[in-house]
C-alpha positions, 0 to 999 in steps of 0.5 A: 492527550499526547500526540500519537506515535507511529512506529514504522519506516518511510519506505513502508506502504502500511506505515504510510497508510497510518500516516496518511490517515493522521494527516487527513485528520489534521492530527499531529503525530511523531514517526519513530523509525523502525527498520525491519530490514536492518542488518541486525533486525529491528530493535530488540524491544520492538517485539513488545509492540508487535510480536510479529515484528511487522510495521506499523505499530501505534501508541496514543496515551498508553494505548498500543495497537499494531496492524494498519487496518486496526490503527486506521479504524481506531483513528477514524473512531477517535477523531471522527472529523473529517470522516474517512468512511462512507456513511452507509453500510453498503458503501462501507462494506465495499470499501472493506472489500477492496481493502481486503483485495489489496491486502490479501491478493494484490500487495504480495503480487504487485509489490514483491513479485512484480515491482521488487523483482522488476525495479529493485533487483536490477537497481542492486545490480542483479538480474530479475527473475522473469519467470517469477514476474510472468507467473505473477501477471495473471494474479496481478491482472485479476486484482486490477480487473476486480478493483476496476469493476468494483469502481464502476467508472467512478473517480472514488470508490464509494463517494464523490469525494476522497475516502479511505478507498482512495482515488481511481487508478484510472485517473492516474493511468498514463500511456506506456509506449514500451512493453515487455512482450506477450505477458505485458500485452495481456494486461488490461492496465497500463500501470501494470504494463509499465511496471512489467516493462520497467518504465515506472518506479524510477523516481529518486524518492525512497531508495530503500532496497525493500518495499514493505 
């Protein structure tokens, strides 16, 4: 069996999801860098791996996949130890529900409408669109509240150990002393308040100008 190949970019949230699953399984793999935001776009042949020109894509022993959710499920099926999904149908359903919330509702709002606008735009010397951020806050807060409610105060989504659901956001919250006015004050999450205020996201890692 040849080592799997992940086609994606280190700045990509979804590429990292595939990488994290492989790392958790202890599976050696190779990352083939694909920059979908390159000036001339991704390599011309990349459309053969994903006709939508999104990342990541995946190949193992000639079998090709794209879409992070399909890739991670495939890896978990082929390499069952350690299992990354809960062992009951109800808990698996809950994990998929939360992943669906993140993919369908949270990602665009959190990453593009708030983080990119608040953090990345000023880094390029441009002015953030405050109306775009303000309009995104209600949806962002709904997402955070929904996930927090589904967590039920647990450290992990469905088990007392790590799984693909990941750790509770509440374990990573830290006090934010600066806030950005009324719209930030209305947020239940200190993490969200921090991004709105521009207090987080200043780390020196992954300085690519775009999220993915």
